[in-house]
Biopython code that builds the backbone (N, CA, C, O; Angstrom):
import numpy as np
from Bio.PDB.StructureBuilder import StructureBuilder

atoms = [
    (1, "MET", "N", (-144.652, 123.499, -45.167)),
    (1, "MET", "CA", (-144.844, 122.334, -44.329)),
    (1, "MET", "C", (-143.591, 121.456, -44.314)),
    (1, "MET", "O", (-143.255, 120.862, -43.290)),
    (2, "LYS", "N", (-142.909, 121.379, -45.449)),
    (2, "LYS", "CA", (-141.686, 120.575, -45.531)),
    (2, "LYS", "C", (-140.651, 121.051, -44.511)),
    (2, "LYS", "O", (-140.014, 120.234, -43.847)),
    (3, "LYS", "N", (-140.482, 122.356, -44.387)),
    (3, "LYS", "CA", (-139.513, 122.925, -43.435)),
    (3, "LYS", "C", (-139.912, 122.613, -41.987)),
    (3, "LYS", "O", (-139.054, 122.358, -41.143)),
    (4, "ILE", "N", (-141.199, 122.635, -41.714)),
    (4, "ILE", "CA", (-141.683, 122.313, -40.368)),
    (4, "ILE", "C", (-141.385, 120.856, -40.037)),
    (4, "ILE", "O", (-140.918, 120.547, -38.941)),
    (5, "ILE", "N", (-141.657, 119.958, -40.988)),
    (5, "ILE", "CA", (-141.378, 118.532, -40.789)),
    (5, "ILE", "C", (-139.892, 118.332, -40.516)),
    (5, "ILE", "O", (-139.511, 117.626, -39.582)),
    (6, "GLU", "N", (-139.059, 118.960, -41.339)),
    (6, "GLU", "CA", (-137.609, 118.834, -41.180)),
    (6, "GLU", "C", (-137.161, 119.326, -39.799)),
    (6, "GLU", "O", (-136.376, 118.662, -39.122)),
    (7, "LYS", "N", (-137.657, 120.477, -39.395)),
    (7, "LYS", "CA", (-137.279, 121.056, -38.103)),
    (7, "LYS", "C", (-137.719, 120.156, -36.946)),
    (7, "LYS", "O", (-136.954, 119.935, -36.006)),
    (8, "LYS", "N", (-138.940, 119.640, -37.011)),
    (8, "LYS", "CA", (-139.463, 118.779, -35.942)),
    (8, "LYS", "C", (-138.643, 117.498, -35.814)),
    (8, "LYS", "O", (-138.290, 117.091, -34.708)),
    (9, "ILE", "N", (-138.343, 116.865, -36.943)),
    (9, "ILE", "CA", (-137.582, 115.614, -36.909)),
    (9, "ILE", "C", (-136.157, 115.868, -36.422)),
    (9, "ILE", "O", (-135.649, 115.140, -35.568)),
    (10, "LYS", "N", (-135.515, 116.899, -36.966)),
    (10, "LYS", "CA", (-134.126, 117.199, -36.580)),
    (10, "LYS", "C", (-134.003, 117.628, -35.119)),
    (10, "LYS", "O", (-132.972, 117.382, -34.493)),
    (11, "SER", "N", (-135.015, 118.253, -34.579)),
    (11, "SER", "CA", (-134.937, 118.691, -33.181)),
    (11, "SER", "C", (-135.238, 117.555, -32.198)),
    (11, "SER", "O", (-135.004, 117.690, -30.997)),
    (12, "THR", "N", (-135.753, 116.448, -32.709)),
    (12, "THR", "CA", (-136.118, 115.321, -31.848)),
    (12, "THR", "C", (-135.129, 114.167, -31.932)),
    (12, "THR", "O", (-134.874, 113.491, -30.935)),
    (13, "LEU", "N", (-134.569, 113.938, -33.126)),
    (13, "LEU", "CA", (-133.713, 112.771, -33.358)),
    (13, "LEU", "C", (-132.293, 113.182, -33.731)),
    (13, "LEU", "O", (-132.059, 114.293, -34.206)),
    (14, "HIS", "N", (-131.360, 112.280, -33.510)),
    (14, "HIS", "CA", (-129.977, 112.456, -33.970)),
    (14, "HIS", "C", (-129.891, 111.817, -35.352)),
    (14, "HIS", "O", (-129.809, 110.595, -35.475)),
    (15, "ILE", "N", (-129.911, 112.641, -36.375)),
    (15, "ILE", "CA", (-130.079, 112.209, -37.763)),
    (15, "ILE", "C", (-128.745, 111.895, -38.425)),
    (15, "ILE", "O", (-127.783, 112.656, -38.319)),
    (16, "LEU", "N", (-128.709, 110.759, -39.110)),
    (16, "LEU", "CA", (-127.591, 110.438, -39.993)),
    (16, "LEU", "C", (-127.962, 110.846, -41.420)),
    (16, "LEU", "O", (-127.112, 111.323, -42.171)),
    (17, "TYR", "N", (-129.237, 110.658, -41.793)),
    (17, "TYR", "CA", (-129.715, 111.005, -43.135)),
    (17, "TYR", "C", (-131.181, 111.401, -43.029)),
    (17, "TYR", "O", (-131.947, 110.799, -42.276)),
    (18, "LEU", "N", (-131.564, 112.432, -43.800)),
    (18, "LEU", "CA", (-132.964, 112.849, -43.855)),
    (18, "LEU", "C", (-133.269, 113.403, -45.236)),
    (18, "LEU", "O", (-132.571, 114.289, -45.729)),
    (19, "LYS", "N", (-134.309, 112.878, -45.852)),
    (19, "LYS", "CA", (-134.789, 113.379, -47.142)),
    (19, "LYS", "C", (-136.299, 113.523, -47.025)),
    (19, "LYS", "O", (-136.997, 112.591, -46.626)),
    (20, "ILE", "N", (-136.790, 114.701, -47.376)),
    (20, "ILE", "CA", (-138.224, 114.974, -47.332)),
    (20, "ILE", "C", (-138.627, 115.570, -48.671)),
    (20, "ILE", "O", (-138.036, 116.550, -49.126)),
    (21, "ASP", "N", (-139.629, 114.981, -49.297)),
    (21, "ASP", "CA", (-140.154, 115.513, -50.557)),
    (21, "ASP", "C", (-141.663, 115.632, -50.465)),
    (21, "ASP", "O", (-142.341, 114.747, -49.941)),
    (22, "ASN", "N", (-142.178, 116.736, -50.980)),
    (22, "ASN", "CA", (-143.617, 116.894, -51.126)),
    (22, "ASN", "C", (-143.988, 116.209, -52.441)),
    (22, "ASN", "O", (-143.608, 116.674, -53.516)),
    (23, "ILE", "N", (-144.728, 115.109, -52.355)),
    (23, "ILE", "CA", (-145.096, 114.356, -53.565)),
    (23, "ILE", "C", (-146.580, 114.530, -53.896)),
    (23, "ILE", "O", (-147.182, 113.682, -54.555)),
    (24, "SER", "N", (-147.154, 115.626, -53.437)),
    (24, "SER", "CA", (-148.570, 115.903, -53.682)),
    (24, "SER", "C", (-148.877, 116.023, -55.167)),
    (24, "SER", "O", (-149.988, 115.722, -55.602)),
    (25, "ASN", "N", (-147.889, 116.464, -55.946)),
    (25, "ASN", "CA", (-148.116, 116.696, -57.377)),
    (25, "ASN", "C", (-148.420, 115.416, -58.150)),
    (25, "ASN", "O", (-148.985, 115.489, -59.241)),
    (26, "ILE", "N", (-148.061, 114.243, -57.618)),
    (26, "ILE", "CA", (-148.355, 113.000, -58.344)),
    (26, "ILE", "C", (-149.683, 112.380, -57.910)),
    (26, "ILE", "O", (-150.056, 111.303, -58.375)),
    (27, "HIS", "N", (-150.382, 113.060, -57.026)),
    (27, "HIS", "CA", (-151.654, 112.555, -56.515)),
    (27, "HIS", "C", (-152.802, 113.441, -56.971)),
    (27, "HIS", "O", (-152.638, 114.641, -57.192)),
    (28, "ASN", "N", (-153.945, 112.831, -57.103)),
    (28, "ASN", "CA", (-155.156, 113.551, -57.468)),
    (28, "ASN", "C", (-155.919, 113.846, -56.182)),
    (28, "ASN", "O", (-156.962, 113.250, -55.909)),
    (29, "ASN", "N", (-155.386, 114.765, -55.407)),
    (29, "ASN", "CA", (-155.932, 115.069, -54.088)),
    (29, "ASN", "C", (-157.060, 116.087, -54.217)),
    (29, "ASN", "O", (-156.850, 117.200, -54.701)),
    (30, "GLN", "N", (-158.252, 115.701, -53.783)),
    (30, "GLN", "CA", (-159.391, 116.618, -53.851)),
    (30, "GLN", "C", (-159.242, 117.793, -52.877)),
    (30, "GLN", "O", (-159.766, 118.877, -53.134)),
    (31, "LYS", "N", (-158.550, 117.589, -51.792)),
    (31, "LYS", "CA", (-158.348, 118.652, -50.803)),
    (31, "LYS", "C", (-156.947, 119.218, -51.000)),
    (31, "LYS", "O", (-155.971, 118.658, -50.501)),
    (32, "LYS", "N", (-156.848, 120.310, -51.714)),
    (32, "LYS", "CA", (-155.557, 120.867, -52.140)),
    (32, "LYS", "C", (-154.664, 121.300, -50.981)),
    (32, "LYS", "O", (-153.442, 121.328, -51.125)),
    (33, "ASN", "N", (-155.252, 121.634, -49.840)),
    (33, "ASN", "CA", (-154.434, 122.090, -48.714)),
    (33, "ASN", "C", (-153.775, 120.930, -47.962)),
    (33, "ASN", "O", (-152.900, 121.160, -47.127)),
    (34, "LEU", "N", (-154.180, 119.692, -48.243)),
    (34, "LEU", "CA", (-153.577, 118.530, -47.596)),
    (34, "LEU", "C", (-152.455, 117.995, -48.469)),
    (34, "LEU", "O", (-152.602, 117.897, -49.687)),
    (35, "LYS", "N", (-151.346, 117.652, -47.855)),
    (35, "LYS", "CA", (-150.143, 117.280, -48.604)),
    (35, "LYS", "C", (-149.744, 115.831, -48.373)),
    (35, "LYS", "O", (-149.977, 115.259, -47.308)),
    (36, "HIS", "N", (-149.131, 115.252, -49.410)),
    (36, "HIS", "CA", (-148.512, 113.923, -49.349)),
    (36, "HIS", "C", (-147.005, 114.143, -49.266)),
    (36, "HIS", "O", (-146.442, 114.903, -50.054)),
    (37, "PHE", "N", (-146.350, 113.478, -48.312)),
    (37, "PHE", "CA", (-144.911, 113.625, -48.163)),
    (37, "PHE", "C", (-144.205, 112.283, -48.218)),
    (37, "PHE", "O", (-144.712, 111.270, -47.736)),
    (38, "PHE", "N", (-143.023, 112.302, -48.818)),
    (38, "PHE", "CA", (-142.093, 111.178, -48.797)),
    (38, "PHE", "C", (-141.025, 111.542, -47.776)),
    (38, "PHE", "O", (-140.436, 112.620, -47.847)),
    (39, "ILE", "N", (-140.775, 110.643, -46.825)),
    (39, "ILE", "CA", (-139.744, 110.889, -45.813)),
    (39, "ILE", "C", (-138.857, 109.658, -45.717)),
    (39, "ILE", "O", (-139.337, 108.551, -45.468)),
    (40, "ALA", "N", (-137.554, 109.860, -45.917)),
    (40, "ALA", "CA", (-136.554, 108.810, -45.682)),
    (40, "ALA", "C", (-135.653, 109.326, -44.574)),
    (40, "ALA", "O", (-135.138, 110.442, -44.651)),
    (41, "VAL", "N", (-135.462, 108.510, -43.544)),
    (41, "VAL", "CA", (-134.689, 108.977, -42.395)),
    (41, "VAL", "C", (-133.906, 107.830, -41.763)),
    (41, "VAL", "O", (-134.404, 106.716, -41.602)),
    (42, "SER", "N", (-132.668, 108.147, -41.412)),
    (42, "SER", "CA", (-131.840, 107.247, -40.613)),
    (42, "SER", "C", (-131.448, 108.012, -39.360)),
    (42, "SER", "O", (-130.925, 109.124, -39.431)),
    (43, "ALA", "N", (-131.709, 107.396, -38.208)),
    (43, "ALA", "CA", (-131.418, 108.061, -36.936)),
    (43, "ALA", "C", (-130.827, 107.067, -35.950)),
    (43, "ALA", "O", (-131.154, 105.880, -35.965)),
    (44, "TYR", "N", (-129.963, 107.571, -35.106)),
    (44, "TYR", "CA", (-129.328, 106.723, -34.093)),
    (44, "TYR", "C", (-130.361, 106.116, -33.146)),
    (44, "TYR", "O", (-130.167, 105.008, -32.646)),
    (45, "GLU", "N", (-131.444, 106.827, -32.901)),
    (45, "GLU", "CA", (-132.494, 106.316, -32.016)),
    (45, "GLU", "C", (-133.177, 105.071, -32.583)),
    (45, "GLU", "O", (-133.800, 104.319, -31.833)),
    (46, "PHE", "N", (-133.072, 104.842, -33.896)),
    (46, "PHE", "CA", (-133.715, 103.682, -34.522)),
    (46, "PHE", "C", (-132.939, 102.385, -34.305)),
    (46, "PHE", "O", (-133.486, 101.295, -34.474)),
    (47, "ASN", "N", (-131.673, 102.502, -33.932)),
    (47, "ASN", "CA", (-130.863, 101.301, -33.726)),
    (47, "ASN", "C", (-131.526, 100.420, -32.671)),
    (47, "ASN", "O", (-131.907, 100.892, -31.600)),
    (48, "LYS", "N", (-131.656, 99.151, -32.988)),
    (48, "LYS", "CA", (-132.258, 98.130, -32.107)),
    (48, "LYS", "C", (-133.764, 98.279, -31.940)),
    (48, "LYS", "O", (-134.349, 97.621, -31.079)),
    (49, "LEU", "N", (-134.407, 99.122, -32.739)),
    (49, "LEU", "CA", (-135.866, 99.225, -32.705)),
    (49, "LEU", "C", (-136.454, 98.503, -33.907)),
    (49, "LEU", "O", (-135.826, 98.427, -34.963)),
    (50, "SER", "N", (-137.644, 97.981, -33.745)),
    (50, "SER", "CA", (-138.342, 97.356, -34.870)),
    (50, "SER", "C", (-138.777, 98.447, -35.853)),
    (50, "SER", "O", (-138.829, 99.627, -35.508)),
    (51, "LEU", "N", (-139.081, 98.033, -37.060)),
    (51, "LEU", "CA", (-139.567, 98.974, -38.075)),
    (51, "LEU", "C", (-140.835, 99.673, -37.584)),
    (51, "LEU", "O", (-141.010, 100.876, -37.776)),
    (52, "TYR", "N", (-141.703, 98.906, -36.956)),
    (52, "TYR", "CA", (-142.941, 99.470, -36.402)),
    (52, "TYR", "C", (-142.627, 100.602, -35.414)),
    (52, "TYR", "O", (-143.231, 101.673, -35.484)),
    (53, "ASN", "N", (-141.697, 100.368, -34.513)),
    (53, "ASN", "CA", (-141.349, 101.390, -33.520)),
    (53, "ASN", "C", (-140.642, 102.591, -34.142)),
    (53, "ASN", "O", (-140.812, 103.719, -33.680)),
    (54, "GLN", "N", (-139.850, 102.352, -35.188)),
    (54, "GLN", "CA", (-139.220, 103.464, -35.908)),
    (54, "GLN", "C", (-140.296, 104.364, -36.513)),
    (54, "GLN", "O", (-140.243, 105.586, -36.382)),
    (55, "HIS", "N", (-141.269, 103.745, -37.174)),
    (55, "HIS", "CA", (-142.356, 104.511, -37.787)),
    (55, "HIS", "C", (-143.186, 105.224, -36.718)),
    (55, "HIS", "O", (-143.613, 106.363, -36.910)),
    (56, "SER", "N", (-143.405, 104.550, -35.605)),
    (56, "SER", "CA", (-144.176, 105.158, -34.512)),
    (56, "SER", "C", (-143.530, 106.444, -34.014)),
    (56, "SER", "O", (-144.224, 107.409, -33.693)),
    (57, "ILE", "N", (-142.218, 106.456, -33.950)),
    (57, "ILE", "CA", (-141.500, 107.660, -33.512)),
    (57, "ILE", "C", (-141.782, 108.824, -34.465)),
    (57, "ILE", "O", (-142.092, 109.930, -34.023)),
    (58, "ILE", "N", (-141.675, 108.571, -35.767)),
    (58, "ILE", "CA", (-141.920, 109.640, -36.753)),
    (58, "ILE", "C", (-143.368, 110.117, -36.685)),
    (58, "ILE", "O", (-143.632, 111.319, -36.695)),
    (59, "TYR", "N", (-144.307, 109.169, -36.616)),
    (59, "TYR", "CA", (-145.716, 109.565, -36.528)),
    (59, "TYR", "C", (-146.000, 110.341, -35.243)),
    (59, "TYR", "O", (-146.820, 111.259, -35.259)),
    (60, "SER", "N", (-145.352, 110.000, -34.143)),
    (60, "SER", "CA", (-145.577, 110.746, -32.900)),
    (60, "SER", "C", (-145.024, 112.172, -33.007)),
    (60, "SER", "O", (-145.590, 113.103, -32.433)),
    (61, "ILE", "N", (-143.929, 112.339, -33.736)),
    (61, "ILE", "CA", (-143.356, 113.673, -33.947)),
    (61, "ILE", "C", (-144.302, 114.546, -34.778)),
    (61, "ILE", "O", (-144.440, 115.742, -34.523)),
    (62, "LEU", "N", (-144.948, 113.935, -35.771)),
    (62, "LEU", "CA", (-145.785, 114.692, -36.714)),
    (62, "LEU", "C", (-147.278, 114.611, -36.409)),
    (62, "LEU", "O", (-148.093, 115.132, -37.170)),
    (63, "PHE", "N", (-147.641, 113.971, -35.315)),
    (63, "PHE", "CA", (-149.029, 113.673, -34.988)),
    (63, "PHE", "C", (-149.961, 114.880, -35.086)),
    (63, "PHE", "O", (-151.067, 114.759, -35.613)),
    (64, "LYS", "N", (-149.540, 116.019, -34.597)),
    (64, "LYS", "CA", (-150.453, 117.175, -34.558)),
    (64, "LYS", "C", (-150.765, 117.742, -35.948)),
    (64, "LYS", "O", (-151.677, 118.557, -36.092)),
    (65, "TYR", "N", (-150.016, 117.318, -36.966)),
    (65, "TYR", "CA", (-150.253, 117.806, -38.329)),
    (65, "TYR", "C", (-151.080, 116.830, -39.169)),
    (65, "TYR", "O", (-151.464, 117.149, -40.295)),
    (66, "ILE", "N", (-151.352, 115.652, -38.628)),
    (66, "ILE", "CA", (-152.106, 114.622, -39.353)),
    (66, "ILE", "C", (-153.518, 114.592, -38.784)),
    (66, "ILE", "O", (-153.636, 114.452, -37.567)),
    (67, "PRO", "N", (-154.568, 114.708, -39.527)),
    (67, "PRO", "CA", (-154.666, 114.913, -40.969)),
    (67, "PRO", "C", (-154.911, 116.360, -41.370)),
    (67, "PRO", "O", (-155.263, 116.619, -42.521)),
    (68, "GLN", "N", (-154.735, 117.313, -40.456)),
    (68, "GLN", "CA", (-155.061, 118.707, -40.778)),
    (68, "GLN", "C", (-154.196, 119.285, -41.896)),
    (68, "GLN", "O", (-154.707, 119.995, -42.762)),
    (69, "LYS", "N", (-152.901, 118.994, -41.890)),
    (69, "LYS", "CA", (-151.985, 119.541, -42.901)),
    (69, "LYS", "C", (-151.320, 118.451, -43.731)),
    (69, "LYS", "O", (-150.989, 118.669, -44.896)),
    (70, "ILE", "N", (-151.124, 117.281, -43.135)),
    (70, "ILE", "CA", (-150.493, 116.161, -43.839)),
    (70, "ILE", "C", (-151.554, 115.102, -44.092)),
    (70, "ILE", "O", (-152.154, 114.569, -43.158)),
    (71, "TYR", "N", (-151.776, 114.805, -45.361)),
    (71, "TYR", "CA", (-152.778, 113.809, -45.734)),
    (71, "TYR", "C", (-152.189, 112.405, -45.717)),
    (71, "TYR", "O", (-152.843, 111.457, -45.282)),
    (72, "ALA", "N", (-150.946, 112.275, -46.193)),
    (72, "ALA", "CA", (-150.317, 110.954, -46.263)),
    (72, "ALA", "C", (-148.802, 111.088, -46.174)),
    (72, "ALA", "O", (-148.220, 112.101, -46.562)),
    (73, "ILE", "N", (-148.180, 110.025, -45.646)),
    (73, "ILE", "CA", (-146.724, 109.968, -45.545)),
    (73, "ILE", "C", (-146.263, 108.633, -46.098)),
    (73, "ILE", "O", (-146.754, 107.577, -45.699)),
    (74, "GLN", "N", (-145.310, 108.693, -47.022)),
    (74, "GLN", "CA", (-144.611, 107.475, -47.439)),
    (74, "GLN", "C", (-143.300, 107.490, -46.677)),
    (74, "GLN", "O", (-142.452, 108.353, -46.903)),
    (75, "LEU", "N", (-143.136, 106.535, -45.776)),
    (75, "LEU", "CA", (-142.051, 106.577, -44.811)),
    (75, "LEU", "C", (-141.071, 105.434, -45.029)),
    (75, "LEU", "O", (-141.462, 104.271, -45.127)),
    (76, "HIS", "N", (-139.783, 105.785, -45.102)),
    (76, "HIS", "CA", (-138.686, 104.814, -45.173)),
    (76, "HIS", "C", (-137.763, 105.134, -44.007)),
    (76, "HIS", "O", (-137.150, 106.201, -43.975)),
    (77, "THR", "N", (-137.658, 104.215, -43.045)),
    (77, "THR", "CA", (-136.782, 104.439, -41.894)),
    (77, "THR", "C", (-135.671, 103.398, -41.890)),
    (77, "THR", "O", (-135.859, 102.257, -42.313)),
    (78, "TYR", "N", (-134.509, 103.823, -41.401)),
    (78, "TYR", "CA", (-133.327, 102.958, -41.391)),
    (78, "TYR", "C", (-132.558, 103.155, -40.093)),
    (78, "TYR", "O", (-132.476, 104.263, -39.563)),
    (79, "THR", "N", (-131.993, 102.054, -39.588)),
    (79, "THR", "CA", (-131.027, 102.185, -38.504)),
    (79, "THR", "C", (-129.765, 102.782, -39.116)),
    (79, "THR", "O", (-129.627, 102.813, -40.339)),
    (80, "THR", "N", (-128.859, 103.248, -38.293)),
    (80, "THR", "CA", (-127.605, 103.789, -38.832)),
    (80, "THR", "C", (-126.787, 102.679, -39.488)),
    (80, "THR", "O", (-126.075, 102.925, -40.461)),
    (81, "TYR", "N", (-126.886, 101.462, -38.959)),
    (81, "TYR", "CA", (-126.157, 100.326, -39.540)),
    (81, "TYR", "C", (-126.685, 100.013, -40.944)),
    (81, "TYR", "O", (-125.910, 99.785, -41.873)),
    (82, "GLN", "N", (-128.006, 100.005, -41.082)),
    (82, "GLN", "CA", (-128.605, 99.754, -42.399)),
    (82, "GLN", "C", (-128.206, 100.845, -43.384)),
    (82, "GLN", "O", (-127.857, 100.559, -44.529)),
    (83, "TRP", "N", (-128.258, 102.093, -42.936)),
    (83, "TRP", "CA", (-127.976, 103.205, -43.840)),
    (83, "TRP", "C", (-126.534, 103.183, -44.327)),
    (83, "TRP", "O", (-126.276, 103.468, -45.496)),
    (84, "GLU", "N", (-125.602, 102.852, -43.460)),
    (84, "GLU", "CA", (-124.189, 102.832, -43.841)),
    (84, "GLU", "C", (-123.888, 101.757, -44.886)),
    (84, "GLU", "O", (-122.888, 101.859, -45.596)),
    (85, "LYS", "N", (-124.733, 100.733, -44.992)),
    (85, "LYS", "CA", (-124.543, 99.669, -45.984)),
    (85, "LYS", "C", (-125.115, 100.038, -47.350)),
    (85, "LYS", "O", (-124.773, 99.417, -48.357)),
    (86, "ILE", "N", (-125.985, 101.047, -47.388)),
    (86, "ILE", "CA", (-126.614, 101.457, -48.647)),
    (86, "ILE", "C", (-125.657, 102.383, -49.389)),
    (86, "ILE", "O", (-125.280, 103.438, -48.880)),
    (87, "LYS", "N", (-125.269, 101.980, -50.594)),
    (87, "LYS", "CA", (-124.318, 102.789, -51.379)),
    (87, "LYS", "C", (-125.028, 103.877, -52.189)),
    (87, "LYS", "O", (-124.664, 105.051, -52.122)),
    (88, "ASN", "N", (-126.024, 103.480, -52.938)),
    (88, "ASN", "CA", (-126.784, 104.412, -53.781)),
    (88, "ASN", "C", (-128.269, 104.224, -53.494)),
    (88, "ASN", "O", (-128.913, 103.368, -54.100)),
    (89, "PRO", "N", (-128.812, 105.009, -52.586)),
    (89, "PRO", "CA", (-130.221, 104.801, -52.238)),
    (89, "PRO", "C", (-131.156, 105.110, -53.402)),
    (89, "PRO", "O", (-131.037, 106.140, -54.064)),
    (90, "THR", "N", (-132.075, 104.201, -53.628)),
    (90, "THR", "CA", (-133.119, 104.390, -54.629)),
    (90, "THR", "C", (-134.446, 104.189, -53.925)),
    (90, "THR", "O", (-134.685, 103.138, -53.331)),
    (91, "PHE", "N", (-135.297, 105.174, -53.986)),
    (91, "PHE", "CA", (-136.577, 105.099, -53.309)),
    (91, "PHE", "C", (-137.686, 104.992, -54.347)),
    (91, "PHE", "O", (-137.775, 105.807, -55.265)),
    (92, "LEU", "N", (-138.518, 103.989, -54.189)),
    (92, "LEU", "CA", (-139.649, 103.809, -55.086)),
    (92, "LEU", "C", (-140.887, 104.390, -54.424)),
    (92, "LEU", "O", (-141.157, 104.129, -53.252)),
    (93, "LEU", "N", (-141.632, 105.175, -55.179)),
    (93, "LEU", "CA", (-142.857, 105.750, -54.648)),
    (93, "LEU", "C", (-143.974, 104.726, -54.769)),
    (93, "LEU", "O", (-144.192, 104.150, -55.835)),
    (94, "THR", "N", (-144.670, 104.506, -53.679)),
    (94, "THR", "CA", (-145.784, 103.570, -53.660)),
    (94, "THR", "C", (-146.974, 104.205, -54.365)),
    (94, "THR", "O", (-147.315, 105.354, -54.084)),
    (95, "PRO", "N", (-147.617, 103.470, -55.283)),
    (95, "PRO", "CA", (-148.794, 104.026, -55.961)),
    (95, "PRO", "C", (-149.897, 104.355, -54.955)),
    (95, "PRO", "O", (-150.066, 103.663, -53.951)),
    (96, "CYS", "N", (-150.623, 105.395, -55.236)),
    (96, "CYS", "CA", (-151.719, 105.843, -54.379)),
    (96, "CYS", "C", (-153.039, 105.556, -55.078)),
    (96, "CYS", "O", (-153.117, 105.583, -56.306)),
    (97, "VAL", "N", (-154.062, 105.286, -54.305)),
    (97, "VAL", "CA", (-155.392, 105.053, -54.861)),
    (97, "VAL", "C", (-155.831, 106.254, -55.689)),
    (97, "VAL", "O", (-156.502, 106.097, -56.709)),
    (98, "TYR", "N", (-155.458, 107.433, -55.259)),
    (98, "TYR", "CA", (-155.859, 108.665, -55.937)),
    (98, "TYR", "C", (-154.766, 109.232, -56.831)),
    (98, "TYR", "O", (-154.757, 110.429, -57.119)),
    (99, "GLN", "N", (-153.841, 108.377, -57.274)),
    (99, "GLN", "CA", (-152.737, 108.850, -58.107)),
    (99, "GLN", "C", (-153.261, 109.356, -59.446)),
    (99, "GLN", "O", (-154.173, 108.775, -60.035)),
    (100, "LYS", "N", (-152.670, 110.444, -59.910)),
    (100, "LYS", "CA", (-153.063, 111.021, -61.194)),
    (100, "LYS", "C", (-152.784, 110.045, -62.319)),
    (100, "LYS", "O", (-151.796, 109.310, -62.289)),
    (101, "LYS", "N", (-153.650, 110.043, -63.299)),
    (101, "LYS", "CA", (-153.464, 109.206, -64.483)),
    (101, "LYS", "C", (-152.518, 109.909, -65.445)),
    (101, "LYS", "O", (-152.625, 111.116, -65.660)),
    (102, "SER", "N", (-151.593, 109.153, -66.022)),
    (102, "SER", "CA", (-150.617, 109.737, -66.961)),
    (102, "SER", "C", (-151.240, 109.978, -68.310)),
    (102, "SER", "O", (-150.570, 110.464, -69.222)),
]
sb = StructureBuilder()
sb.init_structure("model")
sb.init_model(0)
sb.init_chain("A")
sb.init_seg("    ")
for serial, (resi, resn, name, xyz) in enumerate(atoms, 1):
    if name == "N":
        sb.init_residue(resn, " ", resi, " ")
    sb.init_atom(name, np.array(xyz, "f"), 0.0, 1.0, " ", f" {name:<3s}", serial, name[0])
structure = sb.get_structure()
């Protein structure tokens, strides 16, 4: 599924940066075939768009896989201007209601 997400996003947007991780392993998902993904993306199309519209673009690209194959997405979107200012990106994973107990 990760490769499909990558291919769909790359074929639709002009990407400056893209990181996709399957983070299903940190969740206590009762439906094993449904996946949680972390996606960080910077694209030229995001320039001058609101965060809401940036996220809408990604969700529209992946719409046919939600919720059949993708259960949840943690999404970080950036304009190219924002991304160029970030020196060492650090992404924090948002806790999930169904997160596994340590």
